[in-house]
C-alpha positions in Angstrom: 0.0 0.0 0.0 1.2 3.5 -0.6 2.8 5.2 2.3 1.2 8.5 3.6 4.4 10.3 2.6 4.6 9.2 -1.0 3.2 11.5 -3.6 1.0 9.3 -6.0 1.3 10.5 -9.6 -1.6 9.8 -12.0 -1.6 10.6 -15.7 -5.1 11.1 -17.1 -5.3 10.9 -20.9 -8.7 12.2 -21.8 -10.1 14.7 -24.3 -13.6 15.2 -22.7 -13.5 18.1 -20.2 -16.6 16.7 -18.5 -14.9 13.3 -17.9 -11.7 15.1 -16.7 -13.7 17.1 -14.2 -15.5 14.0 -12.9 -12.3 11.9 -12.7 -10.4 14.6 -10.8 -13.3 15.0 -8.4 -13.5 11.3 -7.8 -9.8 11.1 -7.1 -9.9 13.8 -4.4 -8.9 12.2 -1.1 -7.5 13.8 2.1 -5.8 10.5 2.9 -3.7 10.3 -0.2 -1.1 12.8 -1.2 -1.6 12.7 -5.0 -1.4 14.7 -8.2 -3.2 14.2 -11.4 -1.7 15.5 -14.7 -4.1 15.7 -17.6 -3.2 15.5 -21.3 -5.9 15.6 -24.0 -4.3 13.6 -26.9 -2.0 10.6 -27.6 0.9 12.7 -28.9 1.0 14.7 -25.7 0.6 11.6 -23.6 3.7 10.1 -25.2 5.6 13.4 -24.8 4.6 13.4 -21.1 5.6 9.7 -20.6 8.9 10.1 -22.4 9.5 13.5 -20.7 10.2 15.4 -23.9 9.3 18.8 -25.1 7.3 20.9 -22.6 7.0 17.8 -20.4 10.8 17.4 -19.9 10.3 17.8 -16.1 7.2 15.6 -15.8 7.0 13.1 -13.1 6.8 9.4 -14.1 3.2 8.4 -13.3 2.3 5.6 -10.9 -0.8 4.9 -12.9 -2.2 6.0 -16.3 -5.9 6.3 -17.0 -6.2 6.1 -20.7 -9.2 6.8 -23.0 -8.9 4.9 -26.3 -10.7 7.5 -28.5 -8.3 10.4 -28.3 -7.0 12.7 -31.0 -3.7 12.7 -32.9 -2.5 9.2 -31.7 -5.2 6.9 -30.5 -5.1 5.1 -27.2 -4.1 1.7 -28.7 -1.0 3.3 -30.3 -0.1 4.9 -26.9 -0.4 1.5 -25.3 1.7 -0.1 -28.0 4.4 2.6 -27.6 4.4 2.2 -23.8 4.7 -1.6 -23.9 7.5 -1.4 -26.4 9.5 1.0 -24.3 11.6 -0.6 -21.5 11.2 2.6 -19.3 7.4 2.7 -19.7 6.2 -0.8 -20.0 5.9 -1.4 -16.2 3.6 1.6 -15.6 0.1 0.2 -15.0 -2.6 1.4 -17.4 -6.3 1.3 -16.8 -8.3 1.9 -20.0 -11.4 4.1 -19.3 -13.3 4.0 -22.6 -16.8 4.5 -24.0 -16.3 1.4 -26.1 -17.9 -1.8 -24.8 -16.8 -3.8 -27.9 -15.2 -7.1 -27.0 -12.6 -6.7 -29.7 -11.4 -3.4 -28.1 -11.2 -5.0 -24.7 -9.3 -8.1 -26.1 -6.9 -5.9 -27.9 -6.3 -3.7 -24.9 -5.7 -6.7 -22.6 -3.3 -8.2 -25.2 -1.3 -4.9 -24.7 -1.1 -5.8 -21.0 -3.5 -3.2 -19.4 -4.3 -3.6 -15.7 -8.0 -3.1 -16.2 -10.7 -2.0 -18.7 -13.5 0.2 -17.5 -16.4 0.9 -19.8 -17.5 4.5 -19.1 -21.1 4.4 -17.7 -23.4 7.0 -19.4 -24.7 8.1 -16.0 -22.4 10.6 -14.4 -23.0 9.3 -10.9 -22.1 5.8 -12.0 -19.0 7.1 -13.7 -18.0 9.0 -10.6 -18.5 5.8 -8.6 -16.5 3.7 -11.0 -13.6 6.0 -10.9 -13.8 6.2 -7.1 -13.5 2.4 -7.1 -10.4 2.6 -9.1 -8.9 5.1 -6.7 -9.9 3.0 -3.7 -8.3 -0.2 -5.1 -5.1 1.4 -6.5 -4.3 3.9 -3.8 -5.6 2.1 -0.7 -5.1 -1.6 -1.4 -2.6 -2.3 -4.2 1.2 -2.1 -3.6 2.4 0.6 -6.0 5.2 0.0 -8.5 8.6 0.8 -6.8 10.0 4.1 -7.9 13.4 2.4 -8.5 12.0 0.8 -11.6 11.8 4.2 -13.3 15.6 4.5 -13.4 16.3 1.1 -15.1 16.1 0.6 -18.8 
């Protein structure tokens, strides 16, 4: 479980401002010292993860929440790039997508995601689902050791 002193870093890759607002709200928690960075397209997500361009000083996230239907580079391409990069492949990714298609789910799991959440249409159910992710990942699951970030 994360220690109270550790800052938990989350990267949210989402182009819907309404979903960003709900997700950020659902992740608020006085018990966890955390930070959510938001990028709105796949190109920026890869720049952030690779710490290039304007994201040169970005923190390596402990968890990525990834929408599949994002502009420029889609979520599947972001996943493929992450899993082919020795420095990024161990970062857990949870897909948060509007797609309930089995082929999308199968493809995402083949790319080694940690979980696939189909976005509920109802905003209260969406909030609740994101809150469940936060509860599991920040209160119950042992986070990936930071030392992994420095190895290639």
